[in-house]
C-alpha positions in Angstrom: 100.8 70.0 126.1 102.7 69.7 129.2 105.6 67.1 129.7 107.4 66.5 133.0 109.7 63.6 134.3 108.5 61.6 137.2 111.2 62.0 139.9 110.6 58.6 141.5 110.5 56.5 138.2 112.3 58.7 135.7 109.4 58.1 133.2 107.9 61.0 131.2 104.4 62.1 132.2 102.4 63.9 129.4 98.8 65.0 129.9 98.3 62.3 132.6 99.8 59.5 130.5 103.1 57.9 131.5 105.4 57.2 128.7 108.8 55.6 129.0 111.6 56.6 126.5 112.2 53.0 125.9 108.9 52.6 124.2 110.1 54.4 121.2 113.8 53.8 121.4 116.5 56.4 121.7 115.9 59.2 124.2 113.5 62.0 124.8 115.1 65.5 124.0 113.6 68.9 124.6 115.5 72.2 123.7 113.6 75.3 124.6 113.6 78.9 125.8 110.9 80.8 127.6 109.4 81.8 124.4 110.0 79.0 122.0 110.5 75.3 121.7 113.3 74.5 119.3 112.9 70.7 119.4 110.9 68.1 121.3 110.8 64.4 120.5 112.8 61.2 120.3 116.4 61.2 119.1 119.4 58.9 118.9 121.9 61.5 120.1 122.7 65.1 121.0 125.9 66.9 120.7 126.9 70.2 122.3 129.8 72.0 124.0 130.6 73.1 127.6 133.7 74.9 128.9 135.6 71.7 128.8 134.9 71.1 125.2 132.4 69.3 122.9 130.7 66.2 123.9 127.9 63.7 122.8 124.9 62.2 124.8 123.8 58.8 123.7 120.9 56.6 125.3 121.8 55.2 128.7 124.1 58.1 129.5 124.9 58.8 133.2 122.8 61.6 134.8 124.3 65.0 134.9 123.9 68.8 134.7 126.2 71.1 132.7 126.3 74.7 131.6 126.6 75.0 127.8 128.7 77.7 125.9 128.0 79.1 122.6 127.8 76.3 120.1 125.6 74.4 117.7 123.6 71.8 119.4 123.2 68.8 116.9 120.3 66.5 117.4 120.4 63.3 115.4 117.1 61.3 114.9 116.6 58.2 112.8 115.7 60.3 109.7 117.7 63.6 109.9 120.1 65.8 111.8 119.0 69.2 113.2 121.3 72.0 114.2 120.4 74.8 116.7 122.8 77.6 117.3 122.9 78.7 121.0 124.7 81.4 123.0 124.6 79.3 126.2 122.3 77.3 128.3 121.9 74.5 130.8 121.6 70.8 130.0 120.0 68.2 132.4 120.4 64.6 131.5 118.5 61.9 133.3 117.1 58.5 132.5 117.2 58.9 128.8 115.8 62.3 128.9 117.8 65.4 127.9 116.3 68.8 128.7 118.1 71.9 127.4 117.1 75.3 128.8 118.2 78.4 126.7 118.1 82.1 127.4 118.4 81.8 131.1 
């Protein structure tokens, strides 16, 4: 299953079907490395840390890119909270979509 974000609309494209993150509420989050997907799905927030300190991303956050330092990424969904320990990575936030690349 391949998911990408349409650059012109900000909507997620999955197997030829366009899906907006607003359809399910919250935001789309994917945390992955070249060899493994750690999390992919809808969530209400994500927390991580950069060189300037810890931060949270909520729906409707401004677009940005940041390098992550060693920390626990915390993803909060409606039903639970998931922690992923990382050694560093890159986070891209755009249009209620958060992509975290690890092991780069």
